[in-house]
C-alpha positions in Angstrom: -1.6 -7.2 7.5 -4.6 -7.0 9.6 -3.9 -7.3 13.5 -5.8 -10.6 14.2 -7.4 -8.7 17.5 -10.2 -7.6 14.7 -11.0 -10.6 13.3 -14.4 -10.1 15.0 -15.4 -7.2 13.2 -13.8 -8.1 10.0 -15.0 -10.3 7.4 -12.9 -10.3 4.7 -9.6 -9.0 4.0 -8.6 -8.0 0.5 -4.8 -7.5 -0.1 -4.5 -5.3 -2.7 -0.7 -4.2 -2.8 2.5 -4.7 -1.0 6.1 -3.1 -2.2 9.9 -3.5 -1.2 12.1 -0.4 0.6 8.9 2.1 0.5 5.9 -0.4 1.5 2.9 0.7 0.4 -0.5 -0.8 1.7 -4.0 -0.4 -0.3 -6.3 -2.5 1.3 -10.9 -3.1 1.3 -11.9 -4.4 4.5 -15.3 -5.5 4.5 -16.5 -5.6 7.8 -19.2 -7.6 9.8 -22.3 -5.2 9.9 -22.1 -5.1 5.5 -19.6 -1.7 6.1 -16.1 -1.1 4.0 -12.7 0.4 5.4 -11.0 2.1 2.2 -7.0 1.2 4.0 -3.7 3.7 2.4 -0.6 3.0 4.2 3.3 3.7 3.5 5.9 2.9 5.3 9.5 3.4 5.0 11.9 2.1 7.5 9.2 0.5 9.8 7.3 4.4 10.5 3.4 4.7 9.2 4.8 8.5 6.1 1.4 8.7 5.1 -2.2 7.1 5.7 -5.9 7.1 4.9 -8.2 5.1 6.6 -12.3 6.0 4.8 -15.3 4.3 6.2 -18.0 3.5 4.0 -21.8 2.7 4.6 -22.7 -0.4 2.4 -24.4 1.8 0.5 -21.0 3.7 -0.5 -21.3 6.8 1.3 -19.0 8.1 3.6 -19.0 7.4 7.2 -15.7 8.9 8.3 -12.2 9.2 7.5 -8.8 9.4 8.9 -6.2 10.6 7.2 -2.8 12.4 8.1 -2.7 15.0 4.8 -0.9 18.0 5.2 -4.1 20.5 5.4 -6.4 21.4 8.2 -3.8 23.5 9.8 -6.3 24.4 12.2 -6.8 21.3 13.9 -5.0 20.6 17.1 -4.0 17.2 16.1 -2.3 18.6 13.0 -1.6 16.8 10.2 -3.6 13.7 11.7 -7.1 14.5 11.1 -11.0 13.0 10.7 -13.9 13.8 8.7 -17.3 14.0 9.7 -19.6 15.2 7.0 -18.6 18.8 6.5 -16.4 18.9 9.2 -13.0 18.1 9.6 -11.6 17.1 13.5 -8.9 16.1 15.4 -7.7 12.6 15.1 -6.2 10.7 17.6 -6.2 7.4 15.6 -3.6 7.0 13.5 -3.0 3.5 12.2 -5.5 0.8 11.3 -5.7 -0.9 14.6 -6.2 2.2 16.4 -9.5 2.7 13.3 -10.6 -0.3 13.7 -10.6 0.1 17.5 -12.8 3.2 17.5 -15.1 1.5 14.9 -15.6 -1.8 17.0 -16.7 0.8 20.1 -18.9 2.9 17.6 -20.7 -0.5 16.3 -21.7 -1.8 19.7 
């Protein structure tokens, strides 16, 4: 579920799926500037096991992406990392609220 603290930047929220026991969330957030945030989270017992958040411009080109896929062992925040153009960098943003906070600051 989307945190209500982000109503000022999220203009549309579409919940695509959620299941029991292992909760899977797939959502498409349309932000106030027309950009889109694709959200995928897998939860077990109130803990995020895996996630990916991809922020796209209105033309659907990728601005930035965050995930915890077990690649990029060279990144000091492994497995958490973010994709910027062709670079992979460490990431402190590890859930939807943290990603939306980052985007809100970025867009100011």
